[in-house]
mmCIF file of the C-alpha atoms, coordinates in Angstrom:
data_MODEL
# 
_entry.id   MODEL 
# 
loop_
_atom_site.group_PDB 
_atom_site.id 
_atom_site.type_symbol 
_atom_site.label_atom_id 
_atom_site.label_alt_id 
_atom_site.label_comp_id 
_atom_site.label_asym_id 
_atom_site.label_entity_id 
_atom_site.label_seq_id 
_atom_site.pdbx_PDB_ins_code 
_atom_site.Cartn_x 
_atom_site.Cartn_y 
_atom_site.Cartn_z 
_atom_site.occupancy 
_atom_site.B_iso_or_equiv 
_atom_site.pdbx_formal_charge 
_atom_site.auth_seq_id 
_atom_site.auth_comp_id 
_atom_site.auth_asym_id 
_atom_site.auth_atom_id 
_atom_site.pdbx_PDB_model_num 
ATOM 1   C CA . MET A 1 1   ? 14.648  8.255   -19.795 1.00 0.00 ? 1   MET A CA 1 
ATOM 2   C CA . GLY A 1 2   ? 17.608  9.663   -21.652 1.00 0.00 ? 2   GLY A CA 1 
ATOM 3   C CA . LEU A 1 3   ? 21.005  8.062   -22.257 1.00 0.00 ? 3   LEU A CA 1 
ATOM 4   C CA . LEU A 1 4   ? 22.927  6.548   -19.237 1.00 0.00 ? 4   LEU A CA 1 
ATOM 5   C CA . LEU A 1 5   ? 26.562  5.817   -18.768 1.00 0.00 ? 5   LEU A CA 1 
ATOM 6   C CA . ASN A 1 6   ? 27.529  2.319   -17.930 1.00 0.00 ? 6   ASN A CA 1 
ATOM 7   C CA . GLU A 1 7   ? 30.495  1.247   -15.721 1.00 0.00 ? 7   GLU A CA 1 
ATOM 8   C CA . VAL A 1 8   ? 33.109  1.814   -18.463 1.00 0.00 ? 8   VAL A CA 1 
ATOM 9   C CA . GLY A 1 9   ? 31.705  5.227   -19.486 1.00 0.00 ? 9   GLY A CA 1 
ATOM 10  C CA . ALA A 1 10  ? 29.966  4.268   -22.670 1.00 0.00 ? 10  ALA A CA 1 
ATOM 11  C CA . LEU A 1 11  ? 26.403  5.515   -23.399 1.00 0.00 ? 11  LEU A CA 1 
ATOM 12  C CA . VAL A 1 12  ? 23.677  3.085   -23.065 1.00 0.00 ? 12  VAL A CA 1 
ATOM 13  C CA . MET A 1 13  ? 20.894  3.654   -25.562 1.00 0.00 ? 13  MET A CA 1 
ATOM 14  C CA . GLU A 1 14  ? 18.762  0.477   -25.496 1.00 0.00 ? 14  GLU A CA 1 
ATOM 15  C CA . ASP A 1 15  ? 15.921  0.421   -22.956 1.00 0.00 ? 15  ASP A CA 1 
ATOM 16  C CA . THR A 1 16  ? 16.762  -3.199  -21.844 1.00 0.00 ? 16  THR A CA 1 
ATOM 17  C CA . GLU A 1 17  ? 20.425  -2.211  -21.276 1.00 0.00 ? 17  GLU A CA 1 
ATOM 18  C CA . LYS A 1 18  ? 19.262  0.855   -19.261 1.00 0.00 ? 18  LYS A CA 1 
ATOM 19  C CA . ALA A 1 19  ? 16.937  -1.464  -17.244 1.00 0.00 ? 19  ALA A CA 1 
ATOM 20  C CA . GLU A 1 20  ? 19.825  -3.958  -16.593 1.00 0.00 ? 20  GLU A CA 1 
ATOM 21  C CA . LEU A 1 21  ? 22.183  -1.176  -15.604 1.00 0.00 ? 21  LEU A CA 1 
ATOM 22  C CA . LEU A 1 22  ? 19.638  0.424   -13.097 1.00 0.00 ? 22  LEU A CA 1 
ATOM 23  C CA . ASN A 1 23  ? 18.654  -3.006  -11.812 1.00 0.00 ? 23  ASN A CA 1 
ATOM 24  C CA . ALA A 1 24  ? 22.262  -3.821  -10.905 1.00 0.00 ? 24  ALA A CA 1 
ATOM 25  C CA . LEU A 1 25  ? 22.691  -0.502  -9.297  1.00 0.00 ? 25  LEU A CA 1 
ATOM 26  C CA . PHE A 1 26  ? 19.456  -0.635  -7.105  1.00 0.00 ? 26  PHE A CA 1 
ATOM 27  C CA . ALA A 1 27  ? 18.753  -4.378  -6.734  1.00 0.00 ? 27  ALA A CA 1 
ATOM 28  C CA . PRO A 1 28  ? 20.844  -4.759  -3.466  1.00 0.00 ? 28  PRO A CA 1 
ATOM 29  C CA . VAL A 1 29  ? 18.478  -2.242  -1.825  1.00 0.00 ? 29  VAL A CA 1 
ATOM 30  C CA . PHE A 1 30  ? 15.355  -4.272  -2.235  1.00 0.00 ? 30  PHE A CA 1 
ATOM 31  C CA . ILE A 1 31  ? 14.361  -7.631  -0.726  1.00 0.00 ? 31  ILE A CA 1 
ATOM 32  C CA . ALA A 1 32  ? 12.694  -9.988  -3.178  1.00 0.00 ? 32  ALA A CA 1 
ATOM 33  C CA . THR A 1 33  ? 10.461  -12.020 -0.690  1.00 0.00 ? 33  THR A CA 1 
ATOM 34  C CA . ALA A 1 34  ? 9.038   -11.426 2.663   1.00 0.00 ? 34  ALA A CA 1 
ATOM 35  C CA . GLY A 1 35  ? 9.910   -13.903 5.504   1.00 0.00 ? 35  GLY A CA 1 
ATOM 36  C CA . PRO A 1 36  ? 7.262   -15.766 7.529   1.00 0.00 ? 36  PRO A CA 1 
ATOM 37  C CA . GLN A 1 37  ? 5.218   -13.712 9.800   1.00 0.00 ? 37  GLN A CA 1 
ATOM 38  C CA . GLU A 1 38  ? 6.664   -13.121 13.319  1.00 0.00 ? 38  GLU A CA 1 
ATOM 39  C CA . SER A 1 39  ? 4.934   -14.258 16.477  1.00 0.00 ? 39  SER A CA 1 
ATOM 40  C CA . GLN A 1 40  ? 1.634   -12.784 17.490  1.00 0.00 ? 40  GLN A CA 1 
ATOM 41  C CA . THR A 1 41  ? 2.902   -11.810 20.887  1.00 0.00 ? 41  THR A CA 1 
ATOM 42  C CA . LEU A 1 42  ? 5.049   -9.087  22.187  1.00 0.00 ? 42  LEU A CA 1 
ATOM 43  C CA . GLU A 1 43  ? 6.971   -9.176  25.506  1.00 0.00 ? 43  GLU A CA 1 
ATOM 44  C CA . VAL A 1 44  ? 7.155   -5.876  27.319  1.00 0.00 ? 44  VAL A CA 1 
ATOM 45  C CA . GLY A 1 45  ? 9.133   -6.331  30.535  1.00 0.00 ? 45  GLY A CA 1 
ATOM 46  C CA . GLU A 1 46  ? 7.329   -9.141  32.408  1.00 0.00 ? 46  GLU A CA 1 
ATOM 47  C CA . LYS A 1 47  ? 4.017   -8.504  30.666  1.00 0.00 ? 47  LYS A CA 1 
ATOM 48  C CA . VAL A 1 48  ? 3.148   -10.358 27.428  1.00 0.00 ? 48  VAL A CA 1 
ATOM 49  C CA . LEU A 1 49  ? 0.727   -8.660  25.029  1.00 0.00 ? 49  LEU A CA 1 
ATOM 50  C CA . ARG A 1 50  ? -1.318  -10.630 22.670  1.00 0.00 ? 50  ARG A CA 1 
ATOM 51  C CA . LYS A 1 51  ? -2.489  -9.327  19.230  1.00 0.00 ? 51  LYS A CA 1 
ATOM 52  C CA . GLU A 1 52  ? -5.930  -8.900  20.851  1.00 0.00 ? 52  GLU A CA 1 
ATOM 53  C CA . ASP A 1 53  ? -4.558  -6.485  23.460  1.00 0.00 ? 53  ASP A CA 1 
ATOM 54  C CA . LEU A 1 54  ? -3.262  -4.048  20.939  1.00 0.00 ? 54  LEU A CA 1 
ATOM 55  C CA . PRO A 1 55  ? -5.235  -1.038  19.890  1.00 0.00 ? 55  PRO A CA 1 
ATOM 56  C CA . LEU A 1 56  ? -7.472  -1.471  16.783  1.00 0.00 ? 56  LEU A CA 1 
ATOM 57  C CA . VAL A 1 57  ? -7.851  0.827   13.853  1.00 0.00 ? 57  VAL A CA 1 
ATOM 58  C CA . GLU A 1 58  ? -11.535 2.149   14.178  1.00 0.00 ? 58  GLU A CA 1 
ATOM 59  C CA . GLU A 1 59  ? -13.906 2.880   11.351  1.00 0.00 ? 59  GLU A CA 1 
ATOM 60  C CA . ASP A 1 60  ? -14.161 6.596   12.374  1.00 0.00 ? 60  ASP A CA 1 
ATOM 61  C CA . GLN A 1 61  ? -10.377 6.917   12.302  1.00 0.00 ? 61  GLN A CA 1 
ATOM 62  C CA . ILE A 1 62  ? -10.304 5.408   8.696   1.00 0.00 ? 62  ILE A CA 1 
ATOM 63  C CA . ARG A 1 63  ? -13.241 7.695   7.596   1.00 0.00 ? 63  ARG A CA 1 
ATOM 64  C CA . GLU A 1 64  ? -11.511 10.776  9.046   1.00 0.00 ? 64  GLU A CA 1 
ATOM 65  C CA . HIS A 1 65  ? -8.133  9.842   7.424   1.00 0.00 ? 65  HIS A CA 1 
ATOM 66  C CA . LEU A 1 66  ? -9.617  9.167   3.974   1.00 0.00 ? 66  LEU A CA 1 
ATOM 67  C CA . GLY A 1 67  ? -11.323 12.667  4.191   1.00 0.00 ? 67  GLY A CA 1 
ATOM 68  C CA . LYS A 1 68  ? -7.848  14.242  4.603   1.00 0.00 ? 68  LYS A CA 1 
ATOM 69  C CA . PHE A 1 69  ? -5.971  11.839  2.179   1.00 0.00 ? 69  PHE A CA 1 
ATOM 70  C CA . ASP A 1 70  ? -4.037  13.491  -0.643  1.00 0.00 ? 70  ASP A CA 1 
ATOM 71  C CA . ILE A 1 71  ? -6.014  12.579  -3.668  1.00 0.00 ? 71  ILE A CA 1 
ATOM 72  C CA . HIS A 1 72  ? -3.183  13.634  -6.010  1.00 0.00 ? 72  HIS A CA 1 
ATOM 73  C CA . LYS A 1 73  ? -0.846  10.861  -4.860  1.00 0.00 ? 73  LYS A CA 1 
ATOM 74  C CA . SER A 1 74  ? 0.285   8.188   -7.402  1.00 0.00 ? 74  SER A CA 1 
ATOM 75  C CA . MET A 1 75  ? -1.533  4.837   -7.591  1.00 0.00 ? 75  MET A CA 1 
ATOM 76  C CA . GLY A 1 76  ? 0.425   1.754   -6.727  1.00 0.00 ? 76  GLY A CA 1 
ATOM 77  C CA . PRO A 1 77  ? 0.461   -1.820  -8.396  1.00 0.00 ? 77  PRO A CA 1 
ATOM 78  C CA . ASP A 1 78  ? -3.161  -2.231  -7.456  1.00 0.00 ? 78  ASP A CA 1 
ATOM 79  C CA . GLU A 1 79  ? -3.987  0.619   -9.755  1.00 0.00 ? 79  GLU A CA 1 
ATOM 80  C CA . MET A 1 80  ? -6.472  2.141   -7.230  1.00 0.00 ? 80  MET A CA 1 
ATOM 81  C CA . ARG A 1 81  ? -6.642  5.896   -7.337  1.00 0.00 ? 81  ARG A CA 1 
ATOM 82  C CA . PRO A 1 82  ? -6.538  7.799   -4.078  1.00 0.00 ? 82  PRO A CA 1 
ATOM 83  C CA . ARG A 1 83  ? -9.520  9.944   -5.340  1.00 0.00 ? 83  ARG A CA 1 
ATOM 84  C CA . VAL A 1 84  ? -11.702 6.705   -5.438  1.00 0.00 ? 84  VAL A CA 1 
ATOM 85  C CA . LEU A 1 85  ? -10.817 5.810   -1.876  1.00 0.00 ? 85  LEU A CA 1 
ATOM 86  C CA . SER A 1 86  ? -11.522 9.411   -0.734  1.00 0.00 ? 86  SER A CA 1 
ATOM 87  C CA . GLU A 1 87  ? -14.919 9.704   -2.581  1.00 0.00 ? 87  GLU A CA 1 
ATOM 88  C CA . ARG A 1 88  ? -16.131 6.246   -1.735  1.00 0.00 ? 88  ARG A CA 1 
ATOM 89  C CA . ALA A 1 89  ? -14.938 6.360   1.777   1.00 0.00 ? 89  ALA A CA 1 
ATOM 90  C CA . ASP A 1 90  ? -18.475 5.148   3.052   1.00 0.00 ? 90  ASP A CA 1 
ATOM 91  C CA . VAL A 1 91  ? -18.086 1.833   1.133   1.00 0.00 ? 91  VAL A CA 1 
ATOM 92  C CA . ILE A 1 92  ? -14.422 1.257   1.819   1.00 0.00 ? 92  ILE A CA 1 
ATOM 93  C CA . VAL A 1 93  ? -14.249 2.039   5.542   1.00 0.00 ? 93  VAL A CA 1 
ATOM 94  C CA . MET A 1 94  ? -15.701 -1.244  6.798   1.00 0.00 ? 94  MET A CA 1 
ATOM 95  C CA . PRO A 1 95  ? -13.511 -3.714  4.766   1.00 0.00 ? 95  PRO A CA 1 
ATOM 96  C CA . LEU A 1 96  ? -10.438 -1.648  5.730   1.00 0.00 ? 96  LEU A CA 1 
ATOM 97  C CA . SER A 1 97  ? -11.233 -1.752  9.458   1.00 0.00 ? 97  SER A CA 1 
ATOM 98  C CA . ASN A 1 98  ? -11.543 -5.607  9.268   1.00 0.00 ? 98  ASN A CA 1 
ATOM 99  C CA . ILE A 1 99  ? -7.958  -5.976  8.154   1.00 0.00 ? 99  ILE A CA 1 
ATOM 100 C CA . SER A 1 100 ? -5.936  -7.552  10.938  1.00 0.00 ? 100 SER A CA 1 
ATOM 101 C CA . GLY A 1 101 ? -2.978  -9.826  11.385  1.00 0.00 ? 101 GLY A CA 1 
ATOM 102 C CA . GLU A 1 102 ? -1.122  -10.400 8.143   1.00 0.00 ? 102 GLU A CA 1 
ATOM 103 C CA . VAL A 1 103 ? -0.766  -7.606  5.562   1.00 0.00 ? 103 VAL A CA 1 
ATOM 104 C CA . PRO A 1 104 ? -2.494  -8.704  2.240   1.00 0.00 ? 104 PRO A CA 1 
ATOM 105 C CA . GLU A 1 105 ? 0.123   -9.844  -0.220  1.00 0.00 ? 105 GLU A CA 1 
ATOM 106 C CA . ASP A 1 106 ? -0.885  -7.292  -2.952  1.00 0.00 ? 106 ASP A CA 1 
ATOM 107 C CA . TRP A 1 107 ? 0.025   -4.583  -0.414  1.00 0.00 ? 107 TRP A CA 1 
ATOM 108 C CA . ARG A 1 108 ? 3.633   -5.790  -0.197  1.00 0.00 ? 108 ARG A CA 1 
ATOM 109 C CA . LYS A 1 109 ? 4.184   -5.185  -3.891  1.00 0.00 ? 109 LYS A CA 1 
ATOM 110 C CA . ALA A 1 110 ? 5.405   -1.961  -5.242  1.00 0.00 ? 110 ALA A CA 1 
ATOM 111 C CA . ASN A 1 111 ? 6.066   -0.298  -8.624  1.00 0.00 ? 111 ASN A CA 1 
ATOM 112 C CA . VAL A 1 112 ? 9.485   1.151   -8.482  1.00 0.00 ? 112 VAL A CA 1 
ATOM 113 C CA . THR A 1 113 ? 10.112  4.288   -10.422 1.00 0.00 ? 113 THR A CA 1 
ATOM 114 C CA . LEU A 1 114 ? 13.274  6.616   -10.619 1.00 0.00 ? 114 LEU A CA 1 
ATOM 115 C CA . VAL A 1 115 ? 13.433  10.236  -9.592  1.00 0.00 ? 115 VAL A CA 1 
ATOM 116 C CA . PHE A 1 116 ? 16.270  12.287  -10.755 1.00 0.00 ? 116 PHE A CA 1 
ATOM 117 C CA . LYS A 1 117 ? 18.305  13.830  -7.927  1.00 0.00 ? 117 LYS A CA 1 
ATOM 118 C CA . LYS A 1 118 ? 20.928  16.273  -9.263  1.00 0.00 ? 118 LYS A CA 1 
ATOM 119 C CA . SER A 1 119 ? 23.893  16.806  -11.601 1.00 0.00 ? 119 SER A CA 1 
ATOM 120 C CA . LYS A 1 120 ? 24.456  14.715  -14.832 1.00 0.00 ? 120 LYS A CA 1 
ATOM 121 C CA . LYS A 1 121 ? 21.354  12.844  -16.082 1.00 0.00 ? 121 LYS A CA 1 
ATOM 122 C CA . GLU A 1 122 ? 23.572  10.393  -17.763 1.00 0.00 ? 122 GLU A CA 1 
ATOM 123 C CA . ASP A 1 123 ? 24.997  9.045   -14.472 1.00 0.00 ? 123 ASP A CA 1 
ATOM 124 C CA . PRO A 1 124 ? 22.648  6.260   -13.050 1.00 0.00 ? 124 PRO A CA 1 
ATOM 125 C CA . GLY A 1 125 ? 23.865  7.143   -9.490  1.00 0.00 ? 125 GLY A CA 1 
ATOM 126 C CA . ASN A 1 126 ? 22.076  10.376  -9.833  1.00 0.00 ? 126 ASN A CA 1 
ATOM 127 C CA . TYR A 1 127 ? 18.737  8.755   -9.615  1.00 0.00 ? 127 TYR A CA 1 
ATOM 128 C CA . ARG A 1 128 ? 17.015  7.442   -6.649  1.00 0.00 ? 128 ARG A CA 1 
ATOM 129 C CA . PRO A 1 129 ? 14.336  4.654   -6.679  1.00 0.00 ? 129 PRO A CA 1 
ATOM 130 C CA . VAL A 1 130 ? 10.845  5.436   -5.249  1.00 0.00 ? 130 VAL A CA 1 
ATOM 131 C CA . SER A 1 131 ? 8.387   2.643   -4.378  1.00 0.00 ? 131 SER A CA 1 
ATOM 132 C CA . LEU A 1 132 ? 4.745   3.276   -5.308  1.00 0.00 ? 132 LEU A CA 1 
ATOM 133 C CA . THR A 1 133 ? 2.689   1.065   -2.983  1.00 0.00 ? 133 THR A CA 1 
ATOM 134 C CA . SER A 1 134 ? -0.842  0.123   -2.536  1.00 0.00 ? 134 SER A CA 1 
ATOM 135 C CA . VAL A 1 135 ? -3.134  3.172   -1.629  1.00 0.00 ? 135 VAL A CA 1 
ATOM 136 C CA . PRO A 1 136 ? -5.256  1.292   0.921   1.00 0.00 ? 136 PRO A CA 1 
ATOM 137 C CA . GLY A 1 137 ? -1.908  -0.021  2.417   1.00 0.00 ? 137 GLY A CA 1 
ATOM 138 C CA . LYS A 1 138 ? -0.664  3.545   2.808   1.00 0.00 ? 138 LYS A CA 1 
ATOM 139 C CA . VAL A 1 139 ? -3.770  4.514   4.508   1.00 0.00 ? 139 VAL A CA 1 
ATOM 140 C CA . ILE A 1 140 ? -3.701  1.723   7.152   1.00 0.00 ? 140 ILE A CA 1 
ATOM 141 C CA . GLU A 1 141 ? 0.096   2.269   7.471   1.00 0.00 ? 141 GLU A CA 1 
ATOM 142 C CA . GLN A 1 142 ? -0.366  5.967   8.437   1.00 0.00 ? 142 GLN A CA 1 
ATOM 143 C CA . LEU A 1 143 ? -3.210  5.002   10.784  1.00 0.00 ? 143 LEU A CA 1 
ATOM 144 C CA . VAL A 1 144 ? -1.111  2.375   12.498  1.00 0.00 ? 144 VAL A CA 1 
ATOM 145 C CA . LEU A 1 145 ? 1.839   4.736   12.721  1.00 0.00 ? 145 LEU A CA 1 
ATOM 146 C CA . GLY A 1 146 ? -0.343  7.324   14.467  1.00 0.00 ? 146 GLY A CA 1 
ATOM 147 C CA . ILE A 1 147 ? -1.658  4.728   16.862  1.00 0.00 ? 147 ILE A CA 1 
ATOM 148 C CA . MET A 1 148 ? 1.843   3.592   17.751  1.00 0.00 ? 148 MET A CA 1 
ATOM 149 C CA . SER A 1 149 ? 3.239   7.009   18.067  1.00 0.00 ? 149 SER A CA 1 
ATOM 150 C CA . LYS A 1 150 ? 0.383   8.095   20.343  1.00 0.00 ? 150 LYS A CA 1 
ATOM 151 C CA . HIS A 1 151 ? 0.897   4.935   22.389  1.00 0.00 ? 151 HIS A CA 1 
ATOM 152 C CA . ALA A 1 152 ? 4.616   5.476   22.712  1.00 0.00 ? 152 ALA A CA 1 
ATOM 153 C CA . GLU A 1 153 ? 4.110   9.101   23.654  1.00 0.00 ? 153 GLU A CA 1 
ATOM 154 C CA . GLU A 1 154 ? 1.511   8.314   26.300  1.00 0.00 ? 154 GLU A CA 1 
ATOM 155 C CA . LYS A 1 155 ? 3.409   5.552   27.782  1.00 0.00 ? 155 LYS A CA 1 
ATOM 156 C CA . LYS A 1 156 ? 6.630   7.428   27.716  1.00 0.00 ? 156 LYS A CA 1 
ATOM 157 C CA . VAL A 1 157 ? 8.293   4.591   25.688  1.00 0.00 ? 157 VAL A CA 1 
ATOM 158 C CA . ILE A 1 158 ? 10.743  6.881   24.083  1.00 0.00 ? 158 ILE A CA 1 
ATOM 159 C CA . GLY A 1 159 ? 13.255  8.815   26.214  1.00 0.00 ? 159 GLY A CA 1 
ATOM 160 C CA . GLY A 1 160 ? 13.665  12.589  26.021  1.00 0.00 ? 160 GLY A CA 1 
ATOM 161 C CA . SER A 1 161 ? 17.132  12.330  24.385  1.00 0.00 ? 161 SER A CA 1 
ATOM 162 C CA . GLN A 1 162 ? 15.607  10.509  21.352  1.00 0.00 ? 162 GLN A CA 1 
ATOM 163 C CA . HIS A 1 163 ? 15.392  12.942  18.406  1.00 0.00 ? 163 HIS A CA 1 
ATOM 164 C CA . GLY A 1 164 ? 15.208  10.742  15.271  1.00 0.00 ? 164 GLY A CA 1 
ATOM 165 C CA . PHE A 1 165 ? 11.857  9.956   13.872  1.00 0.00 ? 165 PHE A CA 1 
ATOM 166 C CA . THR A 1 166 ? 10.194  11.911  16.720  1.00 0.00 ? 166 THR A CA 1 
ATOM 167 C CA . LYS A 1 167 ? 7.581   14.663  16.236  1.00 0.00 ? 167 LYS A CA 1 
ATOM 168 C CA . ARG A 1 168 ? 8.631   18.269  17.045  1.00 0.00 ? 168 ARG A CA 1 
ATOM 169 C CA . LYS A 1 169 ? 12.322  17.231  17.288  1.00 0.00 ? 169 LYS A CA 1 
ATOM 170 C CA . SER A 1 170 ? 14.915  17.810  14.656  1.00 0.00 ? 170 SER A CA 1 
ATOM 171 C CA . CYS A 1 171 ? 18.643  17.294  13.923  1.00 0.00 ? 171 CYS A CA 1 
ATOM 172 C CA . LEU A 1 172 ? 19.105  21.032  14.754  1.00 0.00 ? 172 LEU A CA 1 
ATOM 173 C CA . ILE A 1 173 ? 17.288  20.684  18.108  1.00 0.00 ? 173 ILE A CA 1 
ATOM 174 C CA . ASN A 1 174 ? 19.438  17.561  18.874  1.00 0.00 ? 174 ASN A CA 1 
ATOM 175 C CA . LEU A 1 175 ? 22.603  19.437  18.189  1.00 0.00 ? 175 LEU A CA 1 
ATOM 176 C CA . LYS A 1 176 ? 21.580  22.405  20.335  1.00 0.00 ? 176 LYS A CA 1 
ATOM 177 C CA . THR A 1 177 ? 20.606  20.045  23.263  1.00 0.00 ? 177 THR A CA 1 
ATOM 178 C CA . PHE A 1 178 ? 23.909  18.243  23.258  1.00 0.00 ? 178 PHE A CA 1 
ATOM 179 C CA . MET A 1 179 ? 26.447  20.985  22.341  1.00 0.00 ? 179 MET A CA 1 
ATOM 180 C CA . PRO A 1 180 ? 28.183  22.932  25.151  1.00 0.00 ? 180 PRO A CA 1 
ATOM 181 C CA . SER A 1 181 ? 26.930  26.460  25.304  1.00 0.00 ? 181 SER A CA 1 
# 
């Protein structure tokens, strides 16, 4: 990384000073420790769902997802390459399908790297932090998201006026929907 400007406009050259400057800028965004795990039940109206009632991630789903997984993604703090997961899916499927309950601690760690956005490279505010997380964690995360999205869609949990984080709906469609003709 090149030179950065500090708060008073002086150029920072030393790596440790750059790290401290960027840390001060981005530290408020990240949470250092995870809190205790929440209750294993979820109340839905009058019905209480237990962890056992929720849909599981099946081996076939994991195998299919690993076959489509982008092998060019970056590895996380576990230093596991996506290509290894993809090529060794037959060995990895069973252990991944047995993960339930609490997320392994290694999967909660991330390597944070900076990506330049625009304008002057000397301005620390022109960078954004990106977290590189565990590859197996990403796989399970995407599968669980798919299961939750499918469940929400089938059970009509999300109303028709909801556009944020909803497939096939965008900000533009939202504006068109709610703007007078």
